[in-house]
mmCIF file of the N, C-alpha and C atoms, coordinates in Angstrom:
data_MODEL
# 
_entry.id   MODEL 
# 
loop_
_atom_site.group_PDB 
_atom_site.id 
_atom_site.type_symbol 
_atom_site.label_atom_id 
_atom_site.label_alt_id 
_atom_site.label_comp_id 
_atom_site.label_asym_id 
_atom_site.label_entity_id 
_atom_site.label_seq_id 
_atom_site.pdbx_PDB_ins_code 
_atom_site.Cartn_x 
_atom_site.Cartn_y 
_atom_site.Cartn_z 
_atom_site.occupancy 
_atom_site.B_iso_or_equiv 
_atom_site.pdbx_formal_charge 
_atom_site.auth_seq_id 
_atom_site.auth_comp_id 
_atom_site.auth_asym_id 
_atom_site.auth_atom_id 
_atom_site.pdbx_PDB_model_num 
ATOM 1   N N  . MET A 1 1  ? 82.774 34.835 -8.830  1.00 0.00 ? 1  MET A N  1 
ATOM 2   C CA . MET A 1 1  ? 82.817 35.160 -7.418  1.00 0.00 ? 1  MET A CA 1 
ATOM 3   C C  . MET A 1 1  ? 83.370 33.963 -6.667  1.00 0.00 ? 1  MET A C  1 
ATOM 4   N N  . SER A 1 2  ? 84.305 34.205 -5.790  1.00 0.00 ? 2  SER A N  1 
ATOM 5   C CA . SER A 1 2  ? 84.849 33.114 -4.991  1.00 0.00 ? 2  SER A CA 1 
ATOM 6   C C  . SER A 1 2  ? 83.982 32.892 -3.762  1.00 0.00 ? 2  SER A C  1 
ATOM 7   N N  . VAL A 1 3  ? 83.996 31.669 -3.304  1.00 0.00 ? 3  VAL A N  1 
ATOM 8   C CA . VAL A 1 3  ? 83.230 31.307 -2.121  1.00 0.00 ? 3  VAL A CA 1 
ATOM 9   C C  . VAL A 1 3  ? 84.220 30.863 -1.055  1.00 0.00 ? 3  VAL A C  1 
ATOM 10  N N  . LYS A 1 4  ? 84.198 31.545 0.080   1.00 0.00 ? 4  LYS A N  1 
ATOM 11  C CA . LYS A 1 4  ? 85.137 31.233 1.154   1.00 0.00 ? 4  LYS A CA 1 
ATOM 12  C C  . LYS A 1 4  ? 84.404 30.642 2.345   1.00 0.00 ? 4  LYS A C  1 
ATOM 13  N N  . HIS A 1 5  ? 85.136 29.849 3.096   1.00 0.00 ? 5  HIS A N  1 
ATOM 14  C CA . HIS A 1 5  ? 84.631 29.342 4.366   1.00 0.00 ? 5  HIS A CA 1 
ATOM 15  C C  . HIS A 1 5  ? 85.778 29.340 5.367   1.00 0.00 ? 5  HIS A C  1 
ATOM 16  N N  . TYR A 1 6  ? 85.425 29.359 6.621   1.00 0.00 ? 6  TYR A N  1 
ATOM 17  C CA . TYR A 1 6  ? 86.457 29.364 7.654   1.00 0.00 ? 6  TYR A CA 1 
ATOM 18  C C  . TYR A 1 6  ? 86.837 27.930 7.985   1.00 0.00 ? 6  TYR A C  1 
ATOM 19  N N  . ASP A 1 7  ? 88.110 27.594 7.789   1.00 0.00 ? 7  ASP A N  1 
ATOM 20  C CA . ASP A 1 7  ? 88.620 26.261 8.095   1.00 0.00 ? 7  ASP A CA 1 
ATOM 21  C C  . ASP A 1 7  ? 89.180 26.308 9.515   1.00 0.00 ? 7  ASP A C  1 
ATOM 22  N N  . SER A 1 8  ? 88.472 25.662 10.444  1.00 0.00 ? 8  SER A N  1 
ATOM 23  C CA . SER A 1 8  ? 88.879 25.738 11.848  1.00 0.00 ? 8  SER A CA 1 
ATOM 24  C C  . SER A 1 8  ? 90.183 24.992 12.113  1.00 0.00 ? 8  SER A C  1 
ATOM 25  N N  . GLU A 1 9  ? 90.518 23.972 11.310  1.00 0.00 ? 9  GLU A N  1 
ATOM 26  C CA . GLU A 1 9  ? 91.788 23.269 11.497  1.00 0.00 ? 9  GLU A CA 1 
ATOM 27  C C  . GLU A 1 9  ? 92.973 24.165 11.120  1.00 0.00 ? 9  GLU A C  1 
ATOM 28  N N  . GLN A 1 10 ? 92.826 24.871 9.976   1.00 0.00 ? 10 GLN A N  1 
ATOM 29  C CA . GLN A 1 10 ? 93.895 25.771 9.530   1.00 0.00 ? 10 GLN A CA 1 
ATOM 30  C C  . GLN A 1 10 ? 93.808 27.134 10.191  1.00 0.00 ? 10 GLN A C  1 
ATOM 31  N N  . LYS A 1 11 ? 92.671 27.398 10.819  1.00 0.00 ? 11 LYS A N  1 
ATOM 32  C CA . LYS A 1 11 ? 92.401 28.675 11.480  1.00 0.00 ? 11 LYS A CA 1 
ATOM 33  C C  . LYS A 1 11 ? 92.561 29.849 10.523  1.00 0.00 ? 11 LYS A C  1 
ATOM 34  N N  . LYS A 1 12 ? 91.942 29.692 9.328   1.00 0.00 ? 12 LYS A N  1 
ATOM 35  C CA . LYS A 1 12 ? 91.955 30.781 8.353   1.00 0.00 ? 12 LYS A CA 1 
ATOM 36  C C  . LYS A 1 12 ? 90.811 30.581 7.351   1.00 0.00 ? 12 LYS A C  1 
ATOM 37  N N  . TRP A 1 13 ? 90.511 31.659 6.645   1.00 0.00 ? 13 TRP A N  1 
ATOM 38  C CA . TRP A 1 13 ? 89.512 31.592 5.590   1.00 0.00 ? 13 TRP A CA 1 
ATOM 39  C C  . TRP A 1 13 ? 90.150 30.987 4.348   1.00 0.00 ? 13 TRP A C  1 
ATOM 40  N N  . VAL A 1 14 ? 89.451 30.051 3.697   1.00 0.00 ? 14 VAL A N  1 
ATOM 41  C CA . VAL A 1 14 ? 89.959 29.420 2.477   1.00 0.00 ? 14 VAL A CA 1 
ATOM 42  C C  . VAL A 1 14 ? 88.872 29.466 1.398   1.00 0.00 ? 14 VAL A C  1 
ATOM 43  N N  . ILE A 1 15 ? 89.325 29.435 0.153   1.00 0.00 ? 15 ILE A N  1 
ATOM 44  C CA . ILE A 1 15 ? 88.406 29.452 -0.978  1.00 0.00 ? 15 ILE A CA 1 
ATOM 45  C C  . ILE A 1 15 ? 88.025 28.020 -1.309  1.00 0.00 ? 15 ILE A C  1 
ATOM 46  N N  . PHE A 1 16 ? 86.711 27.775 -1.512  1.00 0.00 ? 16 PHE A N  1 
ATOM 47  C CA . PHE A 1 16 ? 86.262 26.450 -1.905  1.00 0.00 ? 16 PHE A CA 1 
ATOM 48  C C  . PHE A 1 16 ? 86.906 26.068 -3.232  1.00 0.00 ? 16 PHE A C  1 
ATOM 49  N N  . PRO A 1 17 ? 87.443 24.852 -3.350  1.00 0.00 ? 17 PRO A N  1 
ATOM 50  C CA . PRO A 1 17 ? 87.997 24.411 -4.638  1.00 0.00 ? 17 PRO A CA 1 
ATOM 51  C C  . PRO A 1 17 ? 86.939 24.459 -5.731  1.00 0.00 ? 17 PRO A C  1 
ATOM 52  N N  . GLY A 1 18 ? 87.353 24.854 -6.929  1.00 0.00 ? 18 GLY A N  1 
ATOM 53  C CA . GLY A 1 18 ? 86.435 24.894 -8.059  1.00 0.00 ? 18 GLY A CA 1 
ATOM 54  C C  . GLY A 1 18 ? 85.731 26.218 -8.250  1.00 0.00 ? 18 GLY A C  1 
ATOM 55  N N  . THR A 1 19 ? 85.897 27.147 -7.327  1.00 0.00 ? 19 THR A N  1 
ATOM 56  C CA . THR A 1 19 ? 85.284 28.457 -7.511  1.00 0.00 ? 19 THR A CA 1 
ATOM 57  C C  . THR A 1 19 ? 86.319 29.435 -8.049  1.00 0.00 ? 19 THR A C  1 
ATOM 58  N N  . VAL A 1 20 ? 85.845 30.532 -8.582  1.00 0.00 ? 20 VAL A N  1 
ATOM 59  C CA . VAL A 1 20 ? 86.743 31.540 -9.131  1.00 0.00 ? 20 VAL A CA 1 
ATOM 60  C C  . VAL A 1 20 ? 87.699 31.992 -8.039  1.00 0.00 ? 20 VAL A C  1 
ATOM 61  N N  . GLY A 1 21 ? 88.974 32.014 -8.366  1.00 0.00 ? 21 GLY A N  1 
ATOM 62  C CA . GLY A 1 21 ? 89.982 32.418 -7.405  1.00 0.00 ? 21 GLY A CA 1 
ATOM 63  C C  . GLY A 1 21 ? 90.561 31.270 -6.606  1.00 0.00 ? 21 GLY A C  1 
ATOM 64  N N  . ALA A 1 22 ? 90.042 30.071 -6.807  1.00 0.00 ? 22 ALA A N  1 
ATOM 65  C CA . ALA A 1 22 ? 90.570 28.924 -6.081  1.00 0.00 ? 22 ALA A CA 1 
ATOM 66  C C  . ALA A 1 22 ? 91.982 28.610 -6.560  1.00 0.00 ? 22 ALA A C  1 
ATOM 67  N N  . PRO A 1 23 ? 92.861 28.261 -5.656  1.00 0.00 ? 23 PRO A N  1 
ATOM 68  C CA . PRO A 1 23 ? 94.224 27.939 -6.072  1.00 0.00 ? 23 PRO A CA 1 
ATOM 69  C C  . PRO A 1 23 ? 94.240 26.712 -6.981  1.00 0.00 ? 23 PRO A C  1 
ATOM 70  N N  . GLY A 1 24 ? 95.133 26.734 -7.969  1.00 0.00 ? 24 GLY A N  1 
ATOM 71  C CA . GLY A 1 24 ? 95.323 25.563 -8.813  1.00 0.00 ? 24 GLY A CA 1 
ATOM 72  C C  . GLY A 1 24 ? 94.445 25.492 -10.047 1.00 0.00 ? 24 GLY A C  1 
ATOM 73  N N  . LYS A 1 25 ? 93.508 26.405 -10.225 1.00 0.00 ? 25 LYS A N  1 
ATOM 74  C CA . LYS A 1 25 ? 92.643 26.378 -11.394 1.00 0.00 ? 25 LYS A CA 1 
ATOM 75  C C  . LYS A 1 25 ? 92.704 27.717 -12.099 1.00 0.00 ? 25 LYS A C  1 
ATOM 76  N N  . ASP A 1 26 ? 92.946 27.656 -13.405 1.00 0.00 ? 26 ASP A N  1 
ATOM 77  C CA . ASP A 1 26 ? 92.900 28.887 -14.180 1.00 0.00 ? 26 ASP A CA 1 
ATOM 78  C C  . ASP A 1 26 ? 91.588 28.930 -14.967 1.00 0.00 ? 26 ASP A C  1 
ATOM 79  N N  . ALA A 1 27 ? 91.330 30.050 -15.608 1.00 0.00 ? 27 ALA A N  1 
ATOM 80  C CA . ALA A 1 27 ? 90.071 30.243 -16.324 1.00 0.00 ? 27 ALA A CA 1 
ATOM 81  C C  . ALA A 1 27 ? 89.899 29.220 -17.438 1.00 0.00 ? 27 ALA A C  1 
ATOM 82  N N  . TYR A 1 28 ? 90.989 28.852 -18.116 1.00 0.00 ? 28 TYR A N  1 
ATOM 83  C CA . TYR A 1 28 ? 90.904 27.877 -19.209 1.00 0.00 ? 28 TYR A CA 1 
ATOM 84  C C  . TYR A 1 28 ? 90.464 26.516 -18.684 1.00 0.00 ? 28 TYR A C  1 
ATOM 85  N N  . THR A 1 29 ? 91.009 26.089 -17.552 1.00 0.00 ? 29 THR A N  1 
ATOM 86  C CA . THR A 1 29 ? 90.627 24.812 -16.956 1.00 0.00 ? 29 THR A CA 1 
ATOM 87  C C  . THR A 1 29 ? 89.149 24.815 -16.580 1.00 0.00 ? 29 THR A C  1 
ATOM 88  N N  . ILE A 1 30 ? 88.693 25.907 -16.010 1.00 0.00 ? 30 ILE A N  1 
ATOM 89  C CA . ILE A 1 30 ? 87.280 26.014 -15.638 1.00 0.00 ? 30 ILE A CA 1 
ATOM 90  C C  . ILE A 1 30 ? 86.401 26.010 -16.882 1.00 0.00 ? 30 ILE A C  1 
ATOM 91  N N  . ALA A 1 31 ? 86.841 26.685 -17.946 1.00 0.00 ? 31 ALA A N  1 
ATOM 92  C CA . ALA A 1 31 ? 86.082 26.684 -19.202 1.00 0.00 ? 31 ALA A CA 1 
ATOM 93  C C  . ALA A 1 31 ? 85.971 25.268 -19.747 1.00 0.00 ? 31 ALA A C  1 
ATOM 94  N N  . GLN A 1 32 ? 87.059 24.497 -19.701 1.00 0.00 ? 32 GLN A N  1 
ATOM 95  C CA . GLN A 1 32 ? 87.027 23.113 -20.170 1.00 0.00 ? 32 GLN A CA 1 
ATOM 96  C C  . GLN A 1 32 ? 86.045 22.284 -19.343 1.00 0.00 ? 32 GLN A C  1 
ATOM 97  N N  . GLU A 1 33 ? 86.031 22.491 -18.043 1.00 0.00 ? 33 GLU A N  1 
ATOM 98  C CA . GLU A 1 33 ? 85.108 21.766 -17.174 1.00 0.00 ? 33 GLU A CA 1 
ATOM 99  C C  . GLU A 1 33 ? 83.656 22.088 -17.502 1.00 0.00 ? 33 GLU A C  1 
ATOM 100 N N  . ASN A 1 34 ? 83.441 23.259 -18.100 1.00 0.00 ? 34 ASN A N  1 
ATOM 101 C CA . ASN A 1 34 ? 82.089 23.677 -18.470 1.00 0.00 ? 34 ASN A CA 1 
ATOM 102 C C  . ASN A 1 34 ? 81.789 23.448 -19.943 1.00 0.00 ? 34 ASN A C  1 
ATOM 103 N N  . GLY A 1 35 ? 82.609 22.635 -20.621 1.00 0.00 ? 35 GLY A N  1 
ATOM 104 C CA . GLY A 1 35 ? 82.293 22.228 -21.983 1.00 0.00 ? 35 GLY A CA 1 
ATOM 105 C C  . GLY A 1 35 ? 83.116 22.852 -23.094 1.00 0.00 ? 35 GLY A C  1 
ATOM 106 N N  . TYR A 1 36 ? 84.031 23.774 -22.786 1.00 0.00 ? 36 TYR A N  1 
ATOM 107 C CA . TYR A 1 36 ? 84.853 24.380 -23.835 1.00 0.00 ? 36 TYR A CA 1 
ATOM 108 C C  . TYR A 1 36 ? 85.788 23.323 -24.410 1.00 0.00 ? 36 TYR A C  1 
ATOM 109 N N  . GLU A 1 37 ? 85.856 23.243 -25.750 1.00 0.00 ? 37 GLU A N  1 
ATOM 110 C CA . GLU A 1 37 ? 86.655 22.201 -26.391 1.00 0.00 ? 37 GLU A CA 1 
ATOM 111 C C  . GLU A 1 37 ? 87.828 22.735 -27.207 1.00 0.00 ? 37 GLU A C  1 
ATOM 112 N N  . GLY A 1 38 ? 88.001 24.046 -27.265 1.00 0.00 ? 38 GLY A N  1 
ATOM 113 C CA . GLY A 1 38 ? 89.077 24.630 -28.063 1.00 0.00 ? 38 GLY A CA 1 
ATOM 114 C C  . GLY A 1 38 ? 90.425 24.566 -27.354 1.00 0.00 ? 38 GLY A C  1 
ATOM 115 N N  . THR A 1 39 ? 91.458 25.016 -28.069 1.00 0.00 ? 39 THR A N  1 
ATOM 116 C CA . THR A 1 39 ? 92.796 25.037 -27.492 1.00 0.00 ? 39 THR A CA 1 
ATOM 117 C C  . THR A 1 39 ? 92.940 26.226 -26.543 1.00 0.00 ? 39 THR A C  1 
ATOM 118 N N  . LYS A 1 40 ? 93.995 26.198 -25.746 1.00 0.00 ? 40 LYS A N  1 
ATOM 119 C CA . LYS A 1 40 ? 94.249 27.310 -24.828 1.00 0.00 ? 40 LYS A CA 1 
ATOM 120 C C  . LYS A 1 40 ? 94.539 28.587 -25.614 1.00 0.00 ? 40 LYS A C  1 
ATOM 121 N N  . GLU A 1 41 ? 95.216 28.445 -26.761 1.00 0.00 ? 41 GLU A N  1 
ATOM 122 C CA . GLU A 1 41 ? 95.506 29.599 -27.606 1.00 0.00 ? 41 GLU A CA 1 
ATOM 123 C C  . GLU A 1 41 ? 94.209 30.213 -28.146 1.00 0.00 ? 41 GLU A C  1 
ATOM 124 N N  . ASP A 1 42 ? 93.270 29.355 -28.590 1.00 0.00 ? 42 ASP A N  1 
ATOM 125 C CA . ASP A 1 42 ? 91.972 29.851 -29.078 1.00 0.00 ? 42 ASP A CA 1 
ATOM 126 C C  . ASP A 1 42 ? 91.206 30.563 -27.965 1.00 0.00 ? 42 ASP A C  1 
ATOM 127 N N  . TYR A 1 43 ? 91.255 29.994 -26.766 1.00 0.00 ? 43 TYR A N  1 
ATOM 128 C CA . TYR A 1 43 ? 90.571 30.586 -25.620 1.00 0.00 ? 43 TYR A CA 1 
ATOM 129 C C  . TYR A 1 43 ? 91.155 31.959 -25.300 1.00 0.00 ? 43 TYR A C  1 
ATOM 130 N N  . THR A 1 44 ? 92.485 32.035 -25.282 1.00 0.00 ? 44 THR A N  1 
ATOM 131 C CA . THR A 1 44 ? 93.154 33.300 -25.002 1.00 0.00 ? 44 THR A CA 1 
ATOM 132 C C  . THR A 1 44 ? 92.812 34.343 -26.062 1.00 0.00 ? 44 THR A C  1 
ATOM 133 N N  . GLN A 1 45 ? 92.797 33.936 -27.339 1.00 0.00 ? 45 GLN A N  1 
ATOM 134 C CA . GLN A 1 45 ? 92.459 34.869 -28.411 1.00 0.00 ? 45 GLN A CA 1 
ATOM 135 C C  . GLN A 1 45 ? 91.017 35.350 -28.279 1.00 0.00 ? 45 GLN A C  1 
ATOM 136 N N  . ALA A 1 46 ? 90.118 34.461 -27.879 1.00 0.00 ? 46 ALA A N  1 
ATOM 137 C CA . ALA A 1 46 ? 88.722 34.860 -27.681 1.00 0.00 ? 46 ALA A CA 1 
ATOM 138 C C  . ALA A 1 46 ? 88.618 35.928 -26.591 1.00 0.00 ? 46 ALA A C  1 
ATOM 139 N N  . LEU A 1 47 ? 89.404 35.777 -25.530 1.00 0.00 ? 47 LEU A N  1 
ATOM 140 C CA . LEU A 1 47 ? 89.397 36.778 -24.462 1.00 0.00 ? 47 LEU A CA 1 
ATOM 141 C C  . LEU A 1 47 ? 89.952 38.106 -24.951 1.00 0.00 ? 47 LEU A C  1 
ATOM 142 N N  . VAL A 1 48 ? 90.982 38.052 -25.801 1.00 0.00 ? 48 VAL A N  1 
ATOM 143 C CA . VAL A 1 48 ? 91.567 39.267 -26.356 1.00 0.00 ? 48 VAL A CA 1 
ATOM 144 C C  . VAL A 1 48 ? 90.558 39.963 -27.263 1.00 0.00 ? 48 VAL A C  1 
ATOM 145 N N  . ASP A 1 49 ? 89.804 39.179 -28.045 1.00 0.00 ? 49 ASP A N  1 
ATOM 146 C CA . ASP A 1 49 ? 88.828 39.734 -28.989 1.00 0.00 ? 49 ASP A CA 1 
ATOM 147 C C  . ASP A 1 49 ? 87.546 40.208 -28.316 1.00 0.00 ? 49 ASP A C  1 
ATOM 148 N N  . LEU A 1 50 ? 87.259 39.744 -27.127 1.00 0.00 ? 50 LEU A N  1 
ATOM 149 C CA . LEU A 1 50 ? 85.988 40.027 -26.467 1.00 0.00 ? 50 LEU A CA 1 
ATOM 150 C C  . LEU A 1 50 ? 85.664 41.519 -26.345 1.00 0.00 ? 50 LEU A C  1 
ATOM 151 N N  . PRO A 1 51 ? 86.582 42.375 -25.921 1.00 0.00 ? 51 PRO A N  1 
ATOM 152 C CA . PRO A 1 51 ? 86.238 43.803 -25.833 1.00 0.00 ? 51 PRO A CA 1 
ATOM 153 C C  . PRO A 1 51 ? 85.832 44.405 -27.186 1.00 0.00 ? 51 PRO A C  1 
ATOM 154 N N  . VAL A 1 52 ? 86.471 43.961 -28.265 1.00 0.00 ? 52 VAL A N  1 
ATOM 155 C CA . VAL A 1 52 ? 86.141 44.464 -29.601 1.00 0.00 ? 52 VAL A CA 1 
ATOM 156 C C  . VAL A 1 52 ? 84.731 44.027 -29.994 1.00 0.00 ? 52 VAL A C  1 
ATOM 157 N N  . VAL A 1 53 ? 84.418 42.761 -29.746 1.00 0.00 ? 53 VAL A N  1 
ATOM 158 C CA . VAL A 1 53 ? 83.085 42.229 -30.071 1.00 0.00 ? 53 VAL A CA 1 
ATOM 159 C C  . VAL A 1 53 ? 82.014 42.961 -29.268 1.00 0.00 ? 53 VAL A C  1 
ATOM 160 N N  . LEU A 1 54 ? 82.255 43.121 -27.973 1.00 0.00 ? 54 LEU A N  1 
ATOM 161 C CA . LEU A 1 54 ? 81.270 43.809 -27.130 1.00 0.00 ? 54 LEU A CA 1 
ATOM 162 C C  . LEU A 1 54 ? 81.074 45.253 -27.562 1.00 0.00 ? 54 LEU A C  1 
ATOM 163 N N  . ASP A 1 55 ? 82.152 45.923 -27.958 1.00 0.00 ? 55 ASP A N  1 
ATOM 164 C CA . ASP A 1 55 ? 82.048 47.293 -28.437 1.00 0.00 ? 55 ASP A CA 1 
ATOM 165 C C  . ASP A 1 55 ? 81.193 47.359 -29.703 1.00 0.00 ? 55 ASP A C  1 
ATOM 166 N N  . LYS A 1 56 ? 81.399 46.417 -30.615 1.00 0.00 ? 56 LYS A N  1 
ATOM 167 C CA . LYS A 1 56 ? 80.598 46.385 -31.850 1.00 0.00 ? 56 LYS A CA 1 
ATOM 168 C C  . LYS A 1 56 ? 79.127 46.134 -31.541 1.00 0.00 ? 56 LYS A C  1 
ATOM 169 N N  . ILE A 1 57 ? 78.862 45.274 -30.561 1.00 0.00 ? 57 ILE A N  1 
ATOM 170 C CA . ILE A 1 57 ? 77.470 44.992 -30.182 1.00 0.00 ? 57 ILE A CA 1 
ATOM 171 C C  . ILE A 1 57 ? 76.831 46.236 -29.572 1.00 0.00 ? 57 ILE A C  1 
ATOM 172 N N  . ARG A 1 58 ? 77.564 46.906 -28.676 1.00 0.00 ? 58 ARG A N  1 
ATOM 173 C CA . ARG A 1 58 ? 77.033 48.118 -28.043 1.00 0.00 ? 58 ARG A CA 1 
ATOM 174 C C  . ARG A 1 58 ? 76.725 49.208 -29.061 1.00 0.00 ? 58 ARG A C  1 
ATOM 175 N N  . ASN A 1 59 ? 77.551 49.300 -30.094 1.00 0.00 ? 59 ASN A N  1 
ATOM 176 C CA . ASN A 1 59 ? 77.389 50.349 -31.091 1.00 0.00 ? 59 ASN A CA 1 
ATOM 177 C C  . ASN A 1 59 ? 76.553 49.934 -32.294 1.00 0.00 ? 59 ASN A C  1 
ATOM 178 N N  . ALA A 1 60 ? 76.051 48.723 -32.293 1.00 0.00 ? 60 ALA A N  1 
ATOM 179 C CA . ALA A 1 60 ? 75.273 48.230 -33.431 1.00 0.00 ? 60 ALA A CA 1 
ATOM 180 C C  . ALA A 1 60 ? 73.900 48.889 -33.458 1.00 0.00 ? 60 ALA A C  1 
ATOM 181 N N  . ASP A 1 61 ? 73.352 48.984 -34.635 1.00 0.00 ? 61 ASP A N  1 
ATOM 182 C CA . ASP A 1 61 ? 71.985 49.461 -34.805 1.00 0.00 ? 61 ASP A CA 1 
ATOM 183 C C  . ASP A 1 61 ? 71.065 48.498 -34.063 1.00 0.00 ? 61 ASP A C  1 
ATOM 184 N N  . THR A 1 62 ? 70.172 49.020 -33.251 1.00 0.00 ? 62 THR A N  1 
ATOM 185 C CA . THR A 1 62 ? 69.325 48.160 -32.433 1.00 0.00 ? 62 THR A CA 1 
ATOM 186 C C  . THR A 1 62 ? 68.100 47.642 -33.168 1.00 0.00 ? 62 THR A C  1 
ATOM 187 N N  . ALA A 1 63 ? 67.875 48.081 -34.404 1.00 0.00 ? 63 ALA A N  1 
ATOM 188 C CA . ALA A 1 63 ? 66.742 47.565 -35.172 1.00 0.00 ? 63 ALA A CA 1 
ATOM 189 C C  . ALA A 1 63 ? 66.964 46.085 -35.457 1.00 0.00 ? 63 ALA A C  1 
ATOM 190 N N  . PRO A 1 64 ? 65.955 45.249 -35.228 1.00 0.00 ? 64 PRO A N  1 
ATOM 191 C CA . PRO A 1 64 ? 66.133 43.811 -35.465 1.00 0.00 ? 64 PRO A CA 1 
ATOM 192 C C  . PRO A 1 64 ? 66.390 43.520 -36.951 1.00 0.00 ? 64 PRO A C  1 
ATOM 193 N N  . THR A 1 65 ? 67.353 42.653 -37.167 1.00 0.00 ? 65 THR A N  1 
ATOM 194 C CA . THR A 1 65 ? 67.646 42.212 -38.525 1.00 0.00 ? 65 THR A CA 1 
ATOM 195 C C  . THR A 1 65 ? 67.808 40.712 -38.514 1.00 0.00 ? 65 THR A C  1 
ATOM 196 N N  . GLN A 1 66 ? 67.831 40.148 -39.678 1.00 0.00 ? 66 GLN A N  1 
ATOM 197 C CA . GLN A 1 66 ? 67.982 38.701 -39.790 1.00 0.00 ? 66 GLN A CA 1 
ATOM 198 C C  . GLN A 1 66 ? 69.327 38.251 -39.213 1.00 0.00 ? 66 GLN A C  1 
ATOM 199 N N  . ASN A 1 67 ? 70.352 39.084 -39.337 1.00 0.00 ? 67 ASN A N  1 
ATOM 200 C CA . ASN A 1 67 ? 71.674 38.686 -38.900 1.00 0.00 ? 67 ASN A CA 1 
ATOM 201 C C  . ASN A 1 67 ? 72.009 39.061 -37.465 1.00 0.00 ? 67 ASN A C  1 
ATOM 202 N N  . SER A 1 68 ? 71.133 39.803 -36.775 1.00 0.00 ? 68 SER A N  1 
ATOM 203 C CA . SER A 1 68 ? 71.476 40.282 -35.448 1.00 0.00 ? 68 SER A CA 1 
ATOM 204 C C  . SER A 1 68 ? 71.677 39.148 -34.443 1.00 0.00 ? 68 SER A C  1 
ATOM 205 N N  . GLU A 1 69 ? 70.976 38.038 -34.597 1.00 0.00 ? 69 GLU A N  1 
ATOM 206 C CA . GLU A 1 69 ? 71.141 36.944 -33.644 1.00 0.00 ? 69 GLU A CA 1 
ATOM 207 C C  . GLU A 1 69 ? 72.495 36.257 -33.799 1.00 0.00 ? 69 GLU A C  1 
ATOM 208 N N  . ASN A 1 70 ? 73.171 36.464 -34.915 1.00 0.00 ? 70 ASN A N  1 
ATOM 209 C CA . ASN A 1 70 ? 74.479 35.861 -35.144 1.00 0.00 ? 70 ASN A CA 1 
ATOM 210 C C  . ASN A 1 70 ? 75.617 36.820 -34.863 1.00 0.00 ? 70 ASN A C  1 
ATOM 211 N N  . LEU A 1 71 ? 75.337 37.983 -34.307 1.00 0.00 ? 71 LEU A N  1 
ATOM 212 C CA . LEU A 1 71 ? 76.350 39.008 -34.108 1.00 0.00 ? 71 LEU A CA 1 
ATOM 213 C C  . LEU A 1 71 ? 77.492 38.528 -33.224 1.00 0.00 ? 71 LEU A C  1 
ATOM 214 N N  . VAL A 1 72 ? 77.167 37.887 -32.122 1.00 0.00 ? 72 VAL A N  1 
ATOM 215 C CA . VAL A 1 72 ? 78.210 37.425 -31.220 1.00 0.00 ? 72 VAL A CA 1 
ATOM 216 C C  . VAL A 1 72 ? 78.993 36.278 -31.854 1.00 0.00 ? 72 VAL A C  1 
ATOM 217 N N  . ILE A 1 73 ? 78.297 35.343 -32.463 1.00 0.00 ? 73 ILE A N  1 
ATOM 218 C CA . ILE A 1 73 ? 78.943 34.182 -33.072 1.00 0.00 ? 73 ILE A CA 1 
ATOM 219 C C  . ILE A 1 73 ? 79.925 34.620 -34.160 1.00 0.00 ? 73 ILE A C  1 
ATOM 220 N N  . SER A 1 74 ? 79.552 35.638 -34.930 1.00 0.00 ? 74 SER A N  1 
ATOM 221 C CA . SER A 1 74 ? 80.402 36.067 -36.045 1.00 0.00 ? 74 SER A CA 1 
ATOM 222 C C  . SER A 1 74 ? 81.536 36.986 -35.616 1.00 0.00 ? 74 SER A C  1 
ATOM 223 N N  . GLY A 1 75 ? 81.660 37.232 -34.329 1.00 0.00 ? 75 GLY A N  1 
ATOM 224 C CA . GLY A 1 75 ? 82.711 38.134 -33.871 1.00 0.00 ? 75 GLY A CA 1 
ATOM 225 C C  . GLY A 1 75 ? 82.338 39.588 -33.994 1.00 0.00 ? 75 GLY A C  1 
ATOM 226 N N  . GLY A 1 76 ? 81.054 39.857 -34.066 1.00 0.00 ? 76 GLY A N  1 
ATOM 227 C CA . GLY A 1 76 ? 80.581 41.235 -34.092 1.00 0.00 ? 76 GLY A CA 1 
ATOM 228 C C  . GLY A 1 76 ? 80.594 41.881 -35.455 1.00 0.00 ? 76 GLY A C  1 
ATOM 229 N N  . THR A 1 77 ? 80.771 41.086 -36.507 1.00 0.00 ? 77 THR A N  1 
ATOM 230 C CA . THR A 1 77 ? 80.797 41.687 -37.844 1.00 0.00 ? 77 THR A CA 1 
ATOM 231 C C  . THR A 1 77 ? 79.529 41.371 -38.603 1.00 0.00 ? 77 THR A C  1 
# 
């Protein structure tokens, strides 16, 4: 969610730097600021894979198993 405030000098609403939607920052840069250490290619691939992983989690048997806590880490397999 972006956070806006009214800048009386510019006489317009502006997005606070560092929030989602702020100019000059992409999702990868924000992820790095929050501790992500992988490459941009790895990050992009993770985003591409995310819908598949979430679908597998949604459709997984809900009975607790030893491996269920590792479902997200393993890519949903």
